[in-house]
N, CA and C of each residue as an Amber inpcrd file, in Angstrom:
protein
   525
   0.8200000  -1.1850000   0.0000000   0.0000000   0.0000000   0.0000000
   0.8740000   1.2630000   0.0000000   1.9510000   1.2630000   0.8260000
   2.8520000   2.4070000   0.8610000   3.5020000   2.6130000  -0.5010000
   3.8340000   1.5190000  -1.1810000   4.4400000   1.6040000  -2.5050000
   3.4740000   2.2480000  -3.4920000   2.2120000   1.8650000  -3.4430000
   1.1990000   2.4210000  -4.3360000   1.0160000   3.9200000  -4.0920000
   0.9540000   4.3240000  -2.8400000   0.8120000   5.7450000  -2.5090000
   2.0460000   6.5140000  -2.9760000   3.2150000   5.9440000  -2.7600000
   4.4580000   6.5690000  -3.2030000   4.4860000   6.7500000  -4.7080000
   4.0550000   5.7390000  -5.4540000   4.0230000   5.8350000  -6.9130000
   3.0240000   6.8910000  -7.3800000   1.8790000   6.9610000  -6.7180000
   0.8880000   7.9790000  -7.0730000   1.4240000   9.3880000  -6.8150000
   2.1030000   9.5730000  -5.6910000   2.6930000  10.8750000  -5.3930000
   3.7660000  11.2310000  -6.4040000   4.5990000  10.2800000  -6.7520000
   5.6570000  10.5020000  -7.7270000   5.0670000  10.8560000  -9.0800000
   4.0530000  10.1300000  -9.5010000   3.4210000  10.3940000 -10.7920000
   2.7580000  11.7640000 -10.8100000   2.1600000  12.1590000  -9.6970000
   1.4910000  13.4600000  -9.6690000   2.4990000  14.6020000  -9.7220000
   3.7010000  14.4050000  -9.2050000   4.7320000  15.4370000  -9.2510000
   5.4170000  15.4820000 -10.6070000   5.3460000  14.4100000 -11.3570000
   6.0640000  14.3360000 -12.6200000   5.2400000  14.8340000 -13.8040000
   4.0220000  15.2760000 -13.5680000   3.2210000  15.7570000 -14.6890000
   3.8050000  17.0530000 -15.2110000   3.6370000  17.2860000 -16.4870000
   4.2030000  18.4730000 -17.1080000   3.1040000  19.4470000 -17.5130000
   2.2330000  19.7600000 -16.5910000   1.1670000  20.7070000 -16.8610000
   1.7510000  22.1090000 -16.8370000   1.5220000  22.8610000 -17.8940000
   2.0180000  24.2260000 -17.9670000   0.9010000  25.1540000 -17.5150000
   1.2240000  26.0000000 -16.5500000   0.2270000  26.9520000 -16.0690000
   0.7290000  28.3590000 -16.3210000  -0.1810000  29.2720000 -16.5360000
   0.1850000  30.6680000 -16.7240000   0.4780000  31.2960000 -15.3770000
   1.4540000  32.1850000 -15.3610000   1.7850000  32.9010000 -14.1380000
   0.6400000  33.8500000 -13.8000000   0.1580000  33.8550000 -12.5490000
  -0.9780000  34.7070000 -12.2120000  -0.6450000  36.1960000 -12.2520000
   0.6490000  36.5790000 -12.1300000   1.0040000  37.9900000 -12.1070000
   1.0130000  38.6150000 -13.4980000   1.1550000  37.8090000 -14.5310000
   1.3160000  38.3290000 -15.8840000   0.0570000  38.0460000 -16.6890000
  -0.6320000  39.0820000 -17.1600000  -1.8090000  38.8350000 -17.9900000
  -1.4270000  38.0640000 -19.2510000  -2.3340000  37.2610000 -19.7690000
  -2.0480000  36.4520000 -20.9520000  -1.6920000  37.3010000 -22.1620000
  -2.1910000  38.5300000 -22.2260000  -1.9000000  39.3920000 -23.3680000
  -0.4820000  39.9530000 -23.3280000   0.1830000  39.8500000 -22.1940000
   1.5420000  40.3540000 -22.0350000   2.5410000  39.2230000 -22.2350000
   3.5930000  39.4680000 -23.0440000   4.6140000  38.4310000 -23.1830000
   5.2230000  38.0830000 -21.8260000   5.6390000  36.8590000 -21.6320000
   6.2030000  36.4580000 -20.3460000   7.5400000  37.1270000 -20.0790000
   7.8710000  37.2290000 -18.8130000   9.2140000  37.6680000 -18.4500000
  10.1360000  36.5530000 -18.9010000  11.0220000  36.8480000 -19.8110000
  11.8320000  35.7880000 -20.3820000  13.2480000  35.7490000 -19.8400000
  13.6320000  36.7600000 -19.1020000  14.9920000  36.7720000 -18.5740000
  14.9520000  37.1860000 -17.1130000  15.6360000  36.4360000 -16.2670000
  15.8040000  36.8210000 -14.8730000  17.2390000  36.5270000 -14.4780000
  17.7070000  37.1580000 -13.4110000  19.1080000  37.0090000 -13.0210000
  19.2630000  36.0390000 -11.8620000  20.3360000  35.2840000 -11.8980000
  20.6920000  34.3590000 -10.8270000  22.0250000  34.8460000 -10.2650000
  22.0020000  35.3060000  -9.0370000  23.1940000  35.8780000  -8.4150000
  24.1520000  34.7930000  -7.9390000  25.4270000  35.1550000  -7.8490000
  26.3920000  34.2780000  -7.2040000  27.2540000  35.1110000  -6.2600000
  27.9680000  34.4500000  -5.3880000  28.7380000  35.1650000  -4.3610000
  29.9840000  35.8450000  -4.9180000  30.3820000  35.5200000  -6.1420000
  31.5970000  36.0840000  -6.7130000  31.3510000  37.3610000  -7.5090000
  30.1080000  37.7100000  -7.7480000  29.8000000  38.8960000  -8.5360000
  29.9420000  40.1440000  -7.6750000  30.8330000  41.0850000  -8.0740000
  30.9650000  42.3290000  -7.3080000  29.6460000  43.1000000  -7.3010000
  29.4090000  43.8660000  -6.2370000  28.1400000  44.5930000  -6.1080000
  27.9150000  45.5730000  -7.2570000  28.9760000  46.2220000  -7.7300000
  28.8050000  47.1630000  -8.8460000  28.3920000  46.4260000 -10.1160000
  28.9760000  45.2610000 -10.3550000  28.5870000  44.4570000 -11.5150000
  27.1530000  43.9800000 -11.3750000  26.7980000  43.5460000 -10.1840000
  25.4490000  43.0400000  -9.9400000  24.4130000  44.1380000 -10.1710000
  24.7190000  45.3410000  -9.7210000  23.8070000  46.4700000  -9.9280000
  23.5830000  46.6920000 -11.4230000  24.6530000  46.7030000 -12.1960000
  24.5450000  46.8570000 -13.6510000  23.7410000  45.7240000 -14.2780000
  24.0000000  44.5010000 -13.8440000  23.3050000  43.3390000 -14.4100000
  21.8190000  43.3510000 -14.0920000  21.4770000  43.7260000 -12.8770000
  20.0610000  43.7940000 -12.5060000  19.3540000  44.8380000 -13.3680000
  19.9820000  45.9920000 -13.5330000  19.4000000  47.0450000 -14.3730000
  19.3000000  46.5860000 -15.8310000  20.3560000  45.9800000 -16.3470000
  20.3460000  45.5130000 -17.7400000  19.2960000  44.4270000 -17.9560000
  19.1110000  43.5730000 -16.9710000  18.1120000  42.5070000 -17.0740000
  16.7030000  43.0870000 -17.1010000  16.4480000  44.0760000 -16.2480000
  15.1370000  44.7450000 -16.2570000  14.8780000  45.3900000 -17.6160000
  15.8850000  46.0650000 -18.1310000  15.7220000  46.7470000 -19.4140000
  15.5820000  45.7370000 -20.5500000  16.3160000  44.6340000 -20.4880000
  16.1840000  43.5900000 -21.5170000  14.7580000  43.0540000 -21.5510000
  14.1730000  42.8370000 -20.3870000  12.7780000  42.3870000 -20.3250000
  11.8330000  43.4410000 -20.8960000  12.0920000  44.6920000 -20.5940000
  11.2790000  45.7800000 -21.1300000  11.4020000  45.8480000 -22.6500000
  12.6270000  45.7480000 -23.1530000  12.8610000  45.8230000 -24.6010000
  12.1090000  44.7170000 -25.3270000  12.1710000  43.5040000 -24.8040000
  11.4860000  42.3860000 -25.4520000   9.9860000  42.6530000 -25.5490000
   9.4270000  43.3170000 -24.5700000   7.9900000  43.6220000 -24.5650000
   7.6510000  44.8830000 -25.3580000   8.6630000  45.6790000 -25.7000000
   8.4450000  46.9790000 -26.3120000   7.9610000  46.8570000 -27.7540000
   6.9680000  47.6470000 -28.0950000   6.3590000  47.6060000 -29.4280000
   7.3420000  48.0330000 -30.5230000   8.2270000  48.9890000 -30.2310000
   9.2140000  49.4380000 -31.2200000  10.1740000  48.3000000 -31.5770000
  10.6570000  47.6000000 -30.5520000  11.5480000  46.4550000 -30.7790000
  10.8180000  45.3700000 -31.5640000   9.5990000  45.0730000 -31.1510000
   8.8060000  44.0360000 -31.8240000   8.6340000  44.3600000 -33.3050000
   8.2540000  45.6000000 -33.6140000   8.0510000  45.9950000 -35.0150000
   9.3490000  45.9150000 -35.8110000  10.4440000  46.3850000 -35.2150000
  11.7350000  46.3410000 -35.9070000  12.1520000  44.9060000 -36.1970000
  11.9810000  44.0300000 -35.2120000  12.3650000  42.6310000 -35.3980000
  11.4390000  41.9360000 -36.3880000  10.1340000  42.1220000 -36.2290000
   9.1820000  41.4470000 -37.1130000   9.2630000  41.9350000 -38.5560000
   9.8090000  43.1250000 -38.7790000   9.9540000  43.6240000 -40.1480000
  11.2080000  43.0800000 -40.8340000  12.0410000  42.3670000 -40.0880000
  13.2390000  41.7570000 -40.6690000  12.8270000  40.4930000 -41.4140000
  13.0650000  40.4750000 -42.7120000  12.5990000  39.3610000 -43.5430000
  13.5730000  38.1930000 -43.5940000  14.8700000  38.4910000 -43.5440000
  15.8580000  37.4060000 -43.6440000  17.0240000  37.6430000 -42.6920000
  17.6550000  36.5580000 -42.3300000  18.8680000  36.5690000 -41.5110000
  19.8760000  35.6150000 -42.1390000  21.1390000  35.8370000 -41.8510000
  22.1560000  34.8440000 -42.1960000  22.0750000  33.7130000 -41.1790000
  22.4070000  32.5190000 -41.5750000  22.4520000  31.3250000 -40.7180000
  21.0770000  30.8720000 -40.2250000  20.0080000  31.3870000 -40.8190000
  18.6630000  30.9690000 -40.4280000  17.7150000  31.1420000 -41.6080000
  16.7630000  30.2500000 -41.7090000  15.7460000  30.3700000 -42.7590000
  14.4910000  31.0680000 -42.2390000  14.4870000  31.4580000 -40.9740000
  13.3020000  32.0740000 -40.3720000  13.3400000  33.5940000 -40.4890000
  12.1590000  34.1980000 -40.4570000  12.0610000  35.6530000 -40.5030000
  11.9310000  36.2200000 -39.0870000  11.8470000  37.5480000 -39.0040000
  11.7860000  38.2130000 -37.7060000  10.5730000  37.8530000 -36.8680000
   9.4310000  37.6040000 -37.5150000   8.2300000  37.2130000 -36.7560000
   8.4530000  35.8920000 -36.0370000   9.0590000  34.9290000 -36.7270000
   9.3260000  33.6180000 -36.1120000  10.3380000  33.7540000 -34.9790000
  11.3500000  34.5830000 -35.1800000  12.3660000  34.8020000 -34.1450000
  11.7210000  35.4200000 -32.9060000  10.8910000  36.4400000 -33.0980000
  10.2340000  37.1020000 -31.9690000   9.3570000  36.1200000 -31.2000000
   8.6150000  35.3210000 -31.9130000   7.7400000  34.3310000 -31.2670000
   8.5590000  33.3530000 -30.4220000   9.6920000  32.8950000 -30.9580000
  10.5510000  31.9730000 -30.1950000  11.1270000  32.6460000 -28.9570000
  11.5170000  33.9070000 -29.1070000  12.1020000  34.6190000 -27.9690000
  11.1150000  34.7370000 -26.8170000   9.8440000  34.8940000 -27.1350000
   8.8310000  35.0160000 -26.0890000   8.4750000  33.6810000 -25.4580000
   8.8980000  32.6080000 -26.0920000   8.4770000  31.2810000 -25.6360000
   9.3530000  30.6930000 -24.5420000  10.4480000  31.3580000 -24.2090000
  11.3930000  30.7320000 -23.2870000  11.8370000  31.6740000 -22.1790000
  11.8060000  31.1730000 -20.9800000  12.3390000  31.8950000 -19.8320000
  13.8070000  31.5090000 -19.7050000  14.6580000  32.5040000 -19.6120000
  16.0940000  32.2730000 -19.5550000  16.6540000  32.9250000 -18.3010000
  17.5860000  32.2680000 -17.6550000  18.2120000  32.7940000 -16.4470000
  19.6100000  33.2960000 -16.7740000  19.9450000  34.4750000 -16.2790000
  21.2950000  35.0150000 -16.4310000  22.1010000  34.5780000 -15.2160000
  23.1600000  33.8420000 -15.4480000  24.0520000  33.3760000 -14.3900000
  25.4150000  34.0240000 -14.6080000  26.0420000  34.4520000 -13.5320000
  27.3340000  35.1170000 -13.6700000  28.4850000  34.1620000 -13.3790000
  29.6070000  34.4810000 -13.9800000  30.8580000  33.7860000 -13.6990000
  31.9790000  34.7900000 -13.9260000  33.1670000  34.4840000 -13.4660000
  34.3110000  35.3580000 -13.6960000  35.4350000  34.5380000 -14.3020000
  35.8790000  34.9730000 -15.4640000  37.0260000  34.3320000 -16.1000000
  37.9310000  35.4490000 -16.6080000  39.0850000  35.5340000 -16.0040000
  39.9940000  36.6440000 -16.2390000  40.6220000  36.6460000 -17.6330000
  41.1530000  35.5260000 -18.0720000  41.9200000  35.4810000 -19.3130000
  41.0780000  34.9850000 -20.4820000  40.0750000  35.7590000 -20.8310000
  39.2370000  35.4370000 -21.9820000  38.6560000  36.7270000 -22.5430000
  38.3430000  36.7000000 -23.8150000  37.6670000  37.8510000 -24.4180000
  36.1650000  37.6070000 -24.5300000  35.7050000  36.4560000 -24.0630000
  34.2800000  36.1200000 -24.1530000  33.4690000  36.9360000 -23.1520000
  32.5060000  37.6860000 -23.6630000  31.6120000  38.4580000 -22.7970000
  30.6260000  37.5500000 -22.0840000  30.2170000  36.4910000 -22.7980000
  29.1970000  35.5780000 -22.2820000  29.1720000  34.3380000 -23.1630000
  28.4520000  33.3340000 -22.7010000  28.1930000  32.1700000 -23.5440000
  26.8710000  31.5460000 -23.1410000  26.3010000  30.8140000 -24.0680000
  25.0370000  30.1190000 -23.8490000  25.0820000  28.8420000 -24.6570000
  24.6260000  27.7600000 -24.0720000  24.5080000  26.5240000 -24.8320000
  23.2920000  26.6340000 -25.7330000  23.4290000  26.1910000 -26.9680000
  22.3200000  26.2310000 -27.9110000  21.1170000  25.5250000 -27.3100000
  19.9940000  26.1960000 -27.2860000  18.7460000  25.7050000 -26.6870000
  18.8460000  25.5080000 -25.1760000  19.8150000  26.1510000 -24.5410000
  19.9780000  26.0420000 -23.0910000  19.0200000  26.9610000 -22.3510000
  18.9930000  26.8250000 -21.0380000  18.1080000  27.6450000 -20.2070000
  18.8430000  28.7680000 -19.4830000  20.1730000  28.7790000 -19.5760000
  20.9510000  29.7820000 -18.8550000  21.9070000  30.5150000 -19.7790000
  22.0360000  31.8060000 -19.5150000  23.0270000  32.6570000 -20.1570000
  24.1220000  32.8490000 -19.1170000  25.3580000  32.6010000 -19.4890000
  26.4830000  32.7640000 -18.5690000  27.2180000  34.0460000 -18.9500000
  27.1480000  35.0530000 -18.0740000  27.7610000  36.3480000 -18.3270000
  29.0320000  36.4950000 -17.5120000  30.1270000  36.8350000 -18.1830000
  31.4130000  37.0180000 -17.5240000  31.4230000  38.3880000 -16.8420000
  31.5220000  38.4050000 -15.5110000  31.4710000  39.6670000 -14.7670000
  32.7010000  40.5350000 -15.0040000  33.7070000  39.9980000 -15.6580000
  34.8610000  40.8080000 -16.0420000  34.4250000  41.9380000 -16.9760000
  33.3490000  41.7190000 -17.7190000  32.9030000  42.6750000 -18.7310000
  31.5480000  43.3110000 -18.4310000  31.1410000  43.3670000 -17.1870000
  29.8110000  43.9090000 -16.8880000  29.8140000  45.3840000 -16.5020000
  30.9730000  45.9700000 -16.3160000  31.0260000  47.4010000 -16.0040000
  31.1530000  48.1870000 -17.3040000  30.0530000  48.2330000 -18.0390000
  29.9760000  48.9590000 -19.3070000  28.5720000  49.5190000 -19.4480000
  28.3310000  50.1840000 -20.5460000  27.0200000  50.7970000 -20.7730000
  25.9030000  49.7610000 -20.6740000  24.7960000  50.1490000 -20.0630000
  23.6440000  49.2590000 -19.9030000  23.1460000  48.7780000 -21.2630000
  23.0900000  49.6630000 -22.2510000  22.6020000  49.2780000 -23.5840000
  23.4690000  48.1760000 -24.1890000  24.7680000  48.2370000 -23.9550000
  25.6750000  47.1980000 -24.4440000  25.4350000  45.8710000 -23.7270000
  25.1760000  45.9310000 -22.4250000  24.8410000  44.7110000 -21.6720000
  23.5280000  44.1060000 -22.1680000  22.5500000  44.9530000 -22.4530000
  21.2700000  44.4770000 -22.9890000  21.5120000  43.7710000 -24.3200000
  22.3560000  44.3480000 -25.1620000  22.7160000  43.7160000 -26.4360000
  23.2470000  42.3060000 -26.1900000  24.1780000  42.1760000 -25.2600000
  24.7680000  40.8670000 -24.9570000  23.7240000  39.8910000 -24.4250000
  22.8830000  40.3410000 -23.5110000  21.8600000  39.4550000 -22.9320000
  20.9060000  38.9570000 -24.0130000  20.4320000  39.8690000 -24.8560000
  19.4900000  39.4800000 -25.9110000  20.1840000  38.6150000 -26.9550000
  21.4210000  38.9420000 -27.3050000  22.2120000  38.1110000 -28.2210000
  22.2620000  36.6770000 -27.6990000  22.6110000  36.5430000 -26.4210000
  22.7190000  35.2050000 -25.8280000  21.3520000  34.5280000 -25.7100000
  20.3070000  35.3060000 -25.4850000  18.9720000  34.7250000 -25.3830000
  18.5470000  34.1030000 -26.7080000  18.9970000  34.6830000 -27.8280000
  18.6680000  34.0740000 -29.1260000  19.3660000  32.7250000 -29.2880000
  20.5530000  32.5830000 -28.7040000  21.2030000  31.2590000 -28.7080000
  20.3660000  30.2690000 -27.8970000  19.8180000  30.7460000 -26.7800000
  19.0150000  29.8820000 -25.9090000  17.7600000  29.3610000 -26.6060000
  17.2860000  30.0850000 -27.6110000  16.1140000  29.6100000 -28.3520000
  16.4930000  28.9760000 -29.6850000  17.8000000  28.7300000 -29.8830000
  18.2230000  27.8980000 -31.0010000  18.9110000  28.5530000 -32.1790000
  19.2560000  29.8300000 -32.0960000  19.8950000  30.4960000 -33.2330000
  21.4080000  30.5620000 -33.0450000  22.1170000  30.5630000 -34.1510000
  23.5760000  30.5600000 -34.1130000  24.1270000  31.5580000 -35.1340000
  25.4400000  31.7550000 -35.0810000  26.1170000  32.5990000 -36.0630000
  27.3810000  31.9230000 -36.5710000  27.3680000  30.6070000 -36.5900000
  28.5250000  29.8700000 -37.0930000  29.6340000  29.8400000 -36.0680000
  30.7680000  30.4220000 -36.3970000  31.9240000  30.4150000 -35.4990000
  31.8050000  31.5220000 -34.4520000  32.7700000  31.5790000 -33.5410000
  32.7630000  32.5970000 -32.4870000  33.3060000  33.9470000 -32.9390000
  33.8510000  34.0200000 -34.1320000  34.3450000  35.2950000 -34.6390000
  33.1630000  36.1920000 -35.0130000  33.1780000  37.4490000 -34.5600000
  32.0710000  38.3450000 -34.9060000  32.1560000  38.9070000 -36.3290000
  33.2790000  38.6910000 -36.9990000  33.4710000  39.2360000 -38.3390000
  32.4350000  38.6980000 -39.3210000  31.7170000  39.5960000 -39.9790000
  30.7460000  39.2150000 -40.9910000  29.4920000  38.5520000 -40.4530000
  29.1990000  38.7120000 -39.1650000  28.0440000  38.0380000 -38.5550000
  26.9070000  39.0050000 -38.2270000  27.0150000  40.2500000 -38.6530000
  26.0410000  41.2760000 -38.2960000  24.6110000  40.9860000 -38.7120000
  24.4230000  40.1370000 -39.7150000  23.0690000  39.8120000 -40.1660000
  22.5810000  38.4640000 -39.6540000  23.3450000  37.8550000 -38.7550000
  22.8700000  36.6170000 -38.1220000  21.8350000  36.9990000 -37.0640000
  21.0020000  36.0580000 -36.6690000  19.9630000  36.3520000 -35.6740000
  20.5680000  36.9130000 -34.3820000  21.5590000  36.2580000 -33.7630000
  22.0610000  36.7850000 -32.4840000  22.6170000  38.2130000 -32.5710000
  23.4300000  38.4850000 -33.5840000  24.0210000  39.8180000 -33.6780000
  22.9920000  40.8720000 -34.0720000  22.1310000  40.5700000 -35.0210000
  21.1280000  41.5460000 -35.4730000  20.1000000  41.8430000 -34.3760000
  19.6110000  40.8180000 -33.7150000  18.6050000  41.0180000 -32.6690000
  19.2250000  41.7340000 -31.4660000  20.4660000  41.3900000 -31.1210000
  21.1610000  42.0990000 -30.0450000  21.3200000  43.5760000 -30.3590000
  21.6680000  43.8690000 -31.6150000  21.8100000  45.2600000 -32.0420000
  20.4630000  45.9930000 -31.9780000  19.4030000  45.3480000 -32.4480000
  18.0650000  45.9560000 -32.3650000  17.6720000  46.2270000 -30.9120000
  18.0080000  45.2980000 -30.0300000  17.7060000  45.4820000 -28.6050000
  18.4620000  46.6850000 -28.0570000  19.7420000  46.7890000 -28.4000000
  20.5440000  47.9210000 -27.9250000  19.9640000  49.2430000 -28.4230000
  19.5620000  49.2910000 -29.6820000  18.9830000  50.5080000 -30.2490000
  17.6500000  50.8740000 -29.5960000  16.9400000  49.8860000 -29.0860000
  15.6170000  50.1240000 -28.5000000  15.6250000  50.2630000 -26.9840000
  16.7990000  50.2790000 -26.3640000  16.8510000  50.4850000 -24.9080000
  16.3350000  51.8630000 -24.5290000  16.4300000  52.8200000 -25.4460000
  15.9840000  54.1930000 -25.1520000  14.5170000  54.2510000 -24.7380000
  13.7140000  53.2820000 -25.1710000  12.2940000  53.2660000 -24.8240000
  12.0620000  52.7190000 -23.4100000  13.1040000  52.1940000 -22.8020000
  12.9510000  51.5310000 -21.5010000  13.7800000  52.1710000 -20.3920000
  14.4480000  53.2620000 -20.6770000  15.2900000  53.9160000 -19.6610000
  14.4850000  54.8580000 -18.7960000
C-alpha cells in the first residue's frame, strides 16, 4: 500500500502541466529573462546586471523592438524571418548566471537551446545598452539560433548579432 501511494505521489509530481503565471496577464509576453546571483559577482557588476536585465525584459515587450524585429525578412544562418524569431524569444524563460574568467575575451556564452546565459562579470562594467545587447544576443542562442563560429566578423546579419543590435537601439524606450 505504501508503494502504491508513493508511486501515485511521484506520478502526480512528474506531470508536465504548464500553467500561466498569475502575475502576468495572458496578453503580455512572459518575463523571459531573470538574473541568478552568485557570491563572486561584485556589487557594482550586480547592480549593472540587474538594471540591464530589467531593461532587456522591457525591450522584449516593447512595441518598437517588436516591429523592428518582425519587419526583418531574412537573416544569415537561419531560414526564419523576424516574426518567427520574436515568437521563439517570447516562448522561453532564460536565467542570467554570472561567472568570472579573467583570461578570456568572451563576454558571455550560452549553450544552444539552453536555459541559462552565462555572463562574464569581467565585462559587466559597461554601458547598460551594451549589456542588454549581450543578454538578448545570448537569449537568441538559448532559443536555437547561431552565427557559425565565435568570430564576430561578418556576422552582423545573423539572428544573435542583429537582434542584439536591435535590442541595444531600443533600450531608449525603456530607460
